[in-house]
C-alpha positions in Angstrom: 27.9 57.2 -21.1 31.6 57.0 -22.3 35.2 58.2 -20.9 36.8 60.5 -23.3 40.2 59.3 -22.2 39.3 55.6 -22.5 40.8 53.7 -25.4 37.9 51.0 -25.5 35.5 54.0 -25.5 37.4 55.6 -28.3 36.8 52.3 -30.1 33.4 52.0 -29.3 32.9 55.8 -31.0 34.9 54.8 -33.9 37.9 57.2 -33.1 40.1 54.0 -33.0 39.9 51.4 -35.7 39.2 47.8 -34.6 38.2 44.4 -36.0 35.0 44.1 -35.1 33.2 40.7 -34.9 30.1 41.3 -33.1 28.3 44.4 -32.1 24.8 45.3 -30.8 23.3 48.0 -28.5 24.9 46.6 -25.4 28.4 45.1 -26.2 31.1 45.4 -28.8 33.3 42.4 -29.5 36.5 42.9 -31.3 39.9 41.2 -31.9 42.6 41.7 -29.1 45.4 43.3 -30.8 47.8 41.0 -28.9 46.1 37.9 -30.7 47.4 35.8 -27.8 46.2 33.0 -29.9 44.3 33.3 -33.2 40.7 34.5 -32.4 41.4 36.2 -29.2 38.5 38.4 -29.0 37.5 41.1 -26.2 33.8 41.4 -25.3 33.2 45.1 -24.0 30.0 46.8 -22.6 29.3 49.9 -24.6 28.6 51.8 -21.1 31.8 52.5 -19.7 32.4 50.7 -16.3 35.8 50.5 -15.2 35.5 46.9 -13.9 33.4 44.1 -12.6 33.2 45.9 -9.1 31.2 48.7 -10.9 28.9 46.7 -12.9 25.4 46.4 -12.0 23.9 42.8 -11.9 21.5 43.8 -14.5 24.3 45.1 -16.8 26.2 42.1 -16.2 23.7 39.9 -17.1 23.1 41.5 -20.4 26.9 41.3 -21.2 27.5 38.0 -20.1 24.3 36.7 -21.8 26.1 37.4 -25.0 29.2 35.5 -24.2 28.0 32.2 -25.4 26.8 33.3 -28.7 30.2 35.2 -29.3 32.2 32.0 -28.1 30.4 29.6 -30.4 31.0 31.9 -33.6 34.7 32.0 -32.6 34.9 28.1 -32.1 32.7 27.6 -35.4 35.3 29.8 -37.3 38.3 27.5 -36.9 38.1 23.9 -36.8 41.4 23.8 -35.0 39.8 25.6 -32.1 39.5 22.5 -29.1 38.6 25.0 -26.3 38.4 28.4 -24.9 39.4 30.3 -21.8 37.3 33.2 -20.8 38.8 35.5 -18.6 37.9 39.0 -16.8 40.6 40.7 -15.0 39.8 43.2 -12.4 42.4 45.8 -10.9 46.0 46.4 -12.1 47.0 43.3 -9.8 44.9 41.2 -11.5 46.6 42.4 -14.8 43.9 44.7 -15.9 45.6 46.9 -18.0 42.6 49.1 -19.8 40.2 50.1 -17.0 37.0 49.6 -19.1 35.2 46.1 -18.2 36.0 43.6 -20.6 35.7 39.9 -21.1 38.7 37.9 -22.8 37.7 35.1 -25.2 41.0 33.2 -25.7 40.6 30.2 -28.2 42.5 27.2 -27.3 44.2 25.0 -30.0 46.6 22.8 -28.0 48.2 22.8 -24.7 51.2 24.2 -26.4 49.6 27.0 -28.1 51.5 29.7 -25.9 48.6 30.3 -23.6 48.7 29.2 -19.9 47.2 29.9 -16.5 48.9 28.5 -13.2 46.6 27.8 -10.4 48.7 27.4 -7.1 47.6 24.5 -4.8 47.7 25.9 -1.3 45.4 23.5 0.3 48.1 22.1 2.6 48.2 25.6 4.4 44.6 25.6 5.2 42.6 23.7 7.7 38.7 23.6 8.3 39.0 26.5 10.8 40.8 28.6 8.0 38.1 27.7 5.5 35.5 28.7 7.8 36.8 32.0 8.6 37.2 33.0 4.8 33.5 31.7 4.4 32.0 33.8 7.2 33.9 36.8 6.1 32.6 36.8 2.5 29.0 35.7 3.4 28.9 38.7 5.8 29.9 41.0 3.1 26.8 40.4 1.0 24.5 43.2 1.1 
């Protein structure tokens, strides 16, 4: 199941070249062309799924089960790798630019390697009642 207009589906089908580092019947892992840091790799399902919101739990289990193996190979490939960020962006507002589910594996070499994530601390804006309301809404949304 592929989407003929999807760049990642075209990579899976071999219509667009890529630098593959791992492939099996479920996923394809290849170097991100941006190389945020050396070794930046994308792990994509071979089945076209736009994002995590459309991913079945069985498919997610299959995809995410392969991430440690790929991450360990990336880390083993370069002794300068000290850590790794594992990211999954869903929706344009969350910086998803290709609408085919994918996981970024971004090797980290130092805190000055050009990659950063900033988490805002908004704790002072919330009280116990606020947390409980958010908690209740999320718990109620489980199907």
